C-alpha positions as CSV (number, residue, x, y, z in Angstrom):
1,M,86.0,-158.6,-46.0
2,T,83.1,-158.2,-43.5
3,A,79.8,-157.0,-45.0
4,F,77.7,-154.6,-42.4
5,I,73.7,-154.0,-43.3
6,G,73.6,-150.6,-41.2
7,Y,70.3,-149.6,-38.6
8,Y,69.5,-146.4,-37.6
9,R,66.7,-145.6,-34.7
10,V,65.4,-141.7,-33.9
11,S,62.5,-141.2,-31.8
12,T,60.1,-138.6,-32.9
13,Q,59.3,-138.1,-36.2
14,A,60.2,-134.1,-35.7
15,Q,64.2,-136.8,-35.6
16,G,63.1,-138.1,-38.6
17,R,62.3,-136.0,-41.0
18,S,65.3,-133.3,-40.7
19,G,67.7,-136.0,-39.7
20,L,68.7,-134.8,-36.5
21,G,70.4,-138.0,-35.0
22,L,70.5,-139.6,-38.5
23,E,73.5,-138.9,-40.3
24,A,75.6,-138.4,-36.2
25,Q,74.6,-143.0,-36.0
26,R,75.4,-142.5,-40.0
27,D,78.8,-141.2,-40.0
28,A,79.7,-143.4,-36.7
29,V,78.8,-146.6,-38.2
30,C,81.5,-146.1,-42.0
31,R,84.2,-144.3,-39.7
32,Y,83.4,-148.3,-38.3
33,V,83.1,-150.6,-41.3
34,S,86.2,-148.4,-42.9
35,S,87.9,-148.6,-39.8
36,V,87.8,-152.6,-40.4
37,G,88.1,-152.7,-43.8
38,G,84.3,-154.5,-44.4
39,K,81.6,-153.2,-46.7
40,L,78.3,-151.1,-45.4
41,L,76.1,-152.8,-48.8
42,A,72.8,-151.7,-47.5
43,E,71.3,-149.2,-44.3
44,F,68.1,-149.0,-43.1
45,Q,66.4,-146.1,-41.3
46,E,63.5,-146.0,-38.6
47,V,61.7,-143.6,-36.4
48,E,60.1,-145.5,-33.5
49,S,60.2,-145.7,-29.8
50,G,63.0,-147.3,-27.7
51,K,60.0,-149.0,-26.3
52,G,58.7,-150.3,-29.5
53,S,59.5,-153.7,-30.1
54,D,56.9,-154.3,-33.2
55,R,60.4,-152.1,-35.9
56,P,59.5,-153.6,-39.5
57,Q,62.8,-151.2,-40.6
58,L,64.8,-153.5,-38.1
59,K,63.0,-156.7,-39.2
60,A,63.8,-156.1,-43.1
61,A,67.8,-155.1,-42.0
62,L,67.7,-158.8,-40.3
63,Q,66.6,-160.0,-43.3
64,Q,68.3,-158.7,-45.5
65,C,71.5,-159.9,-43.1
66,R,70.8,-163.6,-43.3
67,A,70.7,-163.7,-47.0
68,Q,73.9,-162.2,-47.5
69,K,75.6,-163.6,-44.6
70,A,76.1,-159.9,-43.1
71,M,76.5,-158.0,-39.9
72,L,74.5,-155.8,-38.3
73,V,75.9,-152.6,-37.1
74,I,74.3,-149.6,-35.0
75,A,76.5,-147.0,-33.5
76,K,74.4,-147.3,-30.7
77,L,73.0,-149.1,-28.5
78,D,70.3,-147.8,-27.1
79,R,69.6,-147.0,-31.1
80,L,68.3,-151.1,-30.7
81,A,66.6,-150.2,-27.3
82,R,66.6,-149.8,-23.9
83,N,64.2,-153.8,-23.3
84,V,66.3,-156.3,-22.2
85,H,63.8,-158.8,-23.4
86,F,64.5,-157.2,-26.7
87,I,67.8,-157.4,-26.6
88,S,67.3,-161.5,-25.6
89,Q,65.7,-162.4,-28.4
90,L,68.3,-160.2,-30.6
91,L,70.6,-162.0,-29.3
92,E,69.3,-165.6,-29.1
93,S,67.9,-164.5,-32.8
94,G,71.3,-165.9,-34.1
95,I,72.3,-162.2,-36.0
96,E,75.6,-161.2,-35.3
97,F,75.1,-157.8,-34.8
98,I,78.0,-154.7,-33.1
99,A,78.0,-151.3,-32.1
100,A,80.4,-148.8,-33.2
101,D,81.3,-147.5,-29.9
102,M,81.5,-151.5,-27.7
103,P,83.0,-153.1,-30.5
104,S,84.7,-155.5,-27.6
105,A,81.2,-155.8,-25.8
106,N,80.6,-158.9,-25.3
107,K,77.2,-161.1,-24.2
108,L,76.7,-160.1,-21.1
109,T,78.2,-156.8,-21.0
110,I,75.5,-155.8,-24.1
111,H,72.8,-157.9,-21.6
112,I,74.1,-155.3,-18.3
113,I,73.9,-152.3,-20.2
114,A,70.5,-153.0,-22.1
115,A,69.8,-153.5,-17.9
116,M,70.8,-150.0,-16.9
117,A,69.2,-148.6,-19.9
118,E,66.2,-150.1,-19.9
119,Y,66.0,-149.4,-15.2
120,E,67.2,-145.7,-16.3
121,R,64.0,-145.3,-18.4
122,D,61.7,-147.3,-16.1
123,V,62.7,-145.3,-12.5
124,V,62.9,-141.4,-14.7
125,S,59.1,-142.5,-15.8
126,Q,57.5,-143.2,-12.3
127,R,59.3,-140.8,-10.5
128,T,58.0,-138.3,-13.3
129,K,54.4,-139.4,-12.3
130,A,54.8,-139.9,-8.7
131,S,55.3,-136.0,-8.9
132,L,52.9,-135.5,-11.0
133,A,50.3,-137.4,-9.2
134,A,51.6,-135.6,-6.0
135,A,51.3,-131.9,-7.1
136,R,47.9,-133.7,-8.7
137,S,46.8,-134.2,-5.6
138,R,47.8,-130.9,-4.5
139,G,45.5,-129.0,-6.1
140,V,49.1,-127.9,-8.4
141,L,47.5,-127.0,-12.1
142,L,49.7,-128.6,-14.1
143,G,51.0,-125.6,-16.7
144,N,49.9,-122.7,-14.8
145,P,52.0,-119.7,-14.1
146,R,51.8,-121.7,-10.9
147,A,55.1,-122.6,-13.1
148,A,58.0,-122.5,-10.4
149,E,56.5,-124.7,-7.7
150,V,56.1,-127.2,-11.2
151,S,60.2,-127.3,-11.9
152,A,60.3,-127.6,-7.9
153,L,59.0,-131.4,-8.5
154,G,61.2,-131.7,-11.7
155,V,64.0,-130.8,-9.3
156,A,62.9,-133.9,-7.3
157,S,62.3,-136.6,-9.8
158,A,65.6,-135.6,-10.8
159,Q,67.0,-136.7,-7.8
160,A,65.4,-139.2,-7.1
161,S,66.1,-141.0,-10.2
162,A,69.7,-140.3,-9.3
163,D,69.1,-142.0,-6.0
164,E,67.7,-145.2,-7.4
165,Y,71.3,-144.7,-9.9
166,A,73.2,-144.5,-7.1
167,L,71.9,-147.3,-5.3
168,A,71.7,-149.7,-8.9
169,L,75.3,-148.9,-8.8
170,K,76.2,-149.6,-4.9
171,P,76.8,-153.5,-5.8
172,T,79.8,-152.4,-8.2
173,L,81.6,-150.1,-6.5
174,D,81.1,-152.3,-3.6
175,S,83.1,-155.7,-5.8
176,L,85.3,-152.9,-6.5
177,R,86.5,-151.6,-3.2
178,A,87.0,-154.8,-1.7
179,S,89.3,-155.8,-4.1
180,G,90.7,-153.9,-3.1
181,I,89.9,-150.3,-5.8
182,T,89.5,-147.6,-3.4
183,S,90.4,-144.1,-5.4
184,Y,87.9,-142.3,-7.1
185,A,90.6,-142.3,-9.9
186,R,90.9,-146.0,-10.1
187,L,87.2,-146.5,-9.5
188,A,86.3,-144.4,-12.3
189,A,89.8,-146.3,-14.7
190,A,88.0,-149.8,-13.1
191,L,84.1,-148.7,-14.7
192,E,85.5,-147.4,-17.8
193,A,87.1,-151.0,-18.3
194,S,83.5,-152.4,-17.7
195,R,82.1,-150.8,-19.5
196,V,79.3,-148.9,-17.2
197,R,78.1,-145.8,-19.0
198,T,77.2,-142.7,-15.9
199,Q,73.2,-142.1,-15.2
200,R,73.7,-139.8,-18.6
201,G,75.3,-142.3,-20.4
202,G,79.3,-140.4,-20.4
203,R,82.6,-140.9,-18.7
204,W,83.5,-141.7,-15.7
205,S,85.9,-139.6,-14.3
206,A,87.1,-139.1,-10.5
207,A,84.8,-136.5,-9.7
208,G,81.1,-138.4,-10.7
209,V,82.8,-141.1,-9.0
210,K,83.1,-139.1,-5.9
211,N,79.8,-137.7,-6.7
212,I,77.9,-140.8,-6.4
213,L,79.5,-142.3,-3.6
214,S,79.1,-139.0,-1.8
215,R,75.3,-139.6,-2.2
216,L,74.9,-143.4,-1.4
217,E,76.4,-141.7,2.0
218,K,73.5,-139.2,2.3
219,L,71.4,-142.3,1.7
220,G,73.2,-143.7,4.7
221,K,74.2,-146.1,2.3
222,G,77.7,-145.9,1.5
223,R,81.4,-144.6,2.9
224,L,83.6,-142.0,1.4
225,H,87.6,-143.0,0.3
226,R,89.3,-140.1,-1.0
227,D,92.6,-140.4,-3.0
């Protein structure tokens, strides 16, 4: 019987007090442990930003994993961190860990997913800051009744983030299309098989792939392939 130590994380104090998100994580972990006939020895939970690397509860969980020769189990990879360096250190620590939502993921897959999550986080942050700075330079008083103008800036920031994500995904799509996978449906299936998630962390569909390729075409970086 495999021994597991559960680790749950939420990003805000409000979520920690309310339990929002924690119950879903605990449910996912318990279902996974039960499905493999394992035993959950202990659980640790933390309220901490995904950017932070100083996690006392995570350190305690890893110490218990070492002491009891247990595997760390989490609900989703992003509950650990959206930071490639942090994930790399964890992979090199010698402690085995598994994400309940992708138990078959290998080290390469985990690196790719962490890199995409970190990239998306940084792009959103940079675009938001740039949009706000541009608004201030034009004399927009953020938070005042000119909310419509600020809202438009938010839309522009979201569109810029989507453009950046599409460009980051382009090499993967190019490789798949070069191998003979050209229809929207088959490209979606290939991305799913590779455990690549959409910009919002969801599953791929033919429509989703079409949207990405359409965006790349508008950017002058892609060519549409129809079913």
